[in-house]
Structures are given as structure tokens and as C-alpha cells.
C-alpha positions as CSV (number, residue, x, y, z in Angstrom):
1,M,97.2,104.3,112.2
2,D,93.4,103.8,112.2
3,D,91.6,100.5,112.1
4,E,90.7,100.8,108.4
5,H,94.3,100.5,107.3
6,L,96.5,97.5,107.3
7,Q,100.3,97.3,107.2
8,I,102.0,95.1,104.6
9,G,102.6,92.2,107.0
10,E,98.9,92.1,107.9
11,V,98.0,92.2,104.2
12,A,100.4,89.4,103.4
13,A,98.9,87.2,106.1
14,R,95.4,87.9,105.0
15,T,96.1,87.2,101.3
16,D,98.5,84.3,101.8
17,L,101.1,86.2,99.8
18,S,104.6,87.0,100.9
19,I,105.5,90.6,101.8
20,R,108.0,90.5,98.9
21,T,105.2,89.5,96.5
22,V,102.9,92.3,97.8
23,R,105.8,94.8,97.3
24,H,106.4,93.4,93.8
25,Y,102.7,94.0,92.8
26,H,103.1,97.5,94.1
27,D,106.3,98.1,92.2
28,I,104.8,97.0,88.9
29,G,101.6,99.0,89.4
30,L,99.0,96.2,90.1
31,V,98.1,97.3,93.6
32,T,99.1,100.6,95.0
33,P,98.7,101.1,98.8
34,S,96.0,103.6,99.5
35,E,98.1,105.6,101.9
36,R,101.5,105.8,103.6
37,S,102.0,106.3,107.3
38,A,104.0,109.2,108.7
39,G,107.0,106.9,108.7
40,G,106.5,106.0,105.1
41,F,105.1,102.5,105.6
42,R,102.6,101.2,103.0
43,L,99.0,101.2,104.3
44,Y,96.3,99.1,102.7
45,T,92.5,99.3,102.7
46,E,90.1,96.4,102.4
47,A,89.7,97.3,98.7
48,D,93.4,96.9,98.3
49,V,93.3,93.5,100.0
50,Q,90.4,92.5,97.6
51,R,92.5,93.5,94.6
52,L,95.4,91.4,95.9
53,L,93.0,88.4,96.3
54,V,91.9,88.8,92.7
55,I,95.6,88.6,91.6
56,R,96.2,85.6,93.8
57,R,93.3,83.8,92.2
58,M,94.5,84.7,88.7
59,K,98.2,83.7,89.2
60,P,97.8,79.9,89.3
61,L,95.4,80.0,86.3
62,G,98.2,81.3,84.0
63,F,97.1,84.9,83.6
64,T,99.7,87.4,82.6
65,L,100.5,90.5,84.5
66,A,98.9,92.5,81.7
67,E,95.7,90.5,81.9
68,M,95.7,90.9,85.7
69,K,96.0,94.7,85.3
70,E,93.3,94.6,82.6
71,L,90.9,92.7,84.9
72,L,91.5,95.0,87.8
73,E,90.9,98.0,85.7
74,A,87.7,96.5,84.4
75,L,86.5,95.7,87.9
76,A,87.2,99.2,89.0
77,V,85.1,100.6,86.1
78,L,82.2,98.4,87.0
79,E,82.5,99.3,90.7
80,N,82.4,103.0,89.9
81,S,78.8,104.1,89.7
82,T,79.9,107.2,87.6
83,S,81.5,105.1,84.8
84,S,80.0,105.8,81.4
85,A,77.9,103.2,79.7
86,Q,80.5,102.8,77.0
87,L,83.2,102.1,79.6
88,R,80.9,99.7,81.4
89,R,80.3,97.8,78.2
90,Q,84.0,97.6,77.5
91,A,84.7,96.4,81.0
92,G,82.0,93.8,80.7
93,A,83.5,92.6,77.5
94,T,86.9,92.3,79.2
95,L,85.4,90.3,82.0
96,D,83.7,88.0,79.5
97,V,87.0,87.3,77.7
98,L,89.0,86.7,80.9
99,R,86.2,84.6,82.4
100,G,86.5,82.3,79.3
101,K,90.2,82.1,79.9
102,A,89.6,81.2,83.6
103,E,87.1,78.5,82.6
104,G,89.7,77.0,80.2
105,S,92.3,77.1,82.9
106,C,89.9,75.4,85.4
107,E,89.2,72.6,82.9
108,N,92.9,72.1,82.4
109,L,93.5,72.0,86.2
110,R,90.6,69.5,86.5
111,R,92.2,67.3,83.9
112,Q,95.6,67.5,85.7
113,L,93.9,66.7,89.0
114,S,92.3,63.7,87.5
115,Y,95.7,62.5,86.2
116,A,97.2,63.0,89.7
117,E,94.3,61.1,91.3
118,E,94.8,58.2,88.8
119,L,98.5,58.1,89.6
120,T,97.8,58.1,93.3
121,D,95.3,55.3,93.0
122,L,97.8,53.3,90.9
123,L,100.6,53.8,93.5
124,T,98.2,53.0,96.3
125,A,97.1,49.7,94.6
126,R,100.8,48.8,94.0
127,L,101.7,49.5,97.6
128,D,98.7,47.5,98.8
129,A,99.7,44.6,96.5
130,E,103.3,44.7,97.7
131,A,102.2,44.8,101.4
132,S,99.9,41.8,101.0
133,S,102.6,39.8,99.1
134,T,105.1,40.4,101.9
135,T,102.7,39.4,104.7
136,R,102.1,36.0,103.2
């Protein structure tokens, strides 16, 4: 194996995904390993790793598998210098729609984080009050 290809364990470690998850994304067609070794092992390139990182970023934001695939396809069109202008426009429109969804998800997560911080502050204040009442 040359230095440009990574085995699935290395990819899992780099992306903070489990080997099982990387295999699942392959099985459903989101990320296909660029090559196979002589022994049949999946071999991934840096581009494959980057695709997995996009998926990892989308997952906690509530994107569906179909949306993940749509985004990955749009990114591939935009990265391909030979893509037609029409395909590039369509890909740009897809990115715009999915960016809007990502922004909405971020806002929701910020709100949830604010609620979690409020609860943490409330509990801290209650614990502090309890600690000072028992030391008197």
C-alpha cells in the first residue's frame, strides 16, 4: 500500500467515526473507497476522508442521508473543473438550500446550549447555596 491510501482503521481514527459507521456509509453509497488492496481491504484517499468529514459535520445537524448524498454530489460537481455551467448553477443552488438548513440547525443548537447553560448555572447556584447553608 502506498502512502496516499489509508486503511479503514486509519480513516475511522482521522474522522472520529467508528469503523462500522465508515462501512455503513460505504454500504449505502455515501462514500466509496477509492481502491481495494490485493487482499480486498478498503483503501481511502484524502478526498474520501474529506467526504466522510462532511458527513460527520452534517449528522448532528439533522441532515437526512438523502441530503448528505445531495450535498456530496453538489460539492463534487463544483470541484470538477469540467462541470457544465448548468450543473454548477444547480450545485450552487443545492449548497444554498442546505446552507440555510445548516444555519437553522446551528441556531437551534445555540438555543439548546443556552438552555443547558441556564440549567447548569441554576444547579451550581443551588449547590453553592446548599454548601453555604451546611457550613454555618
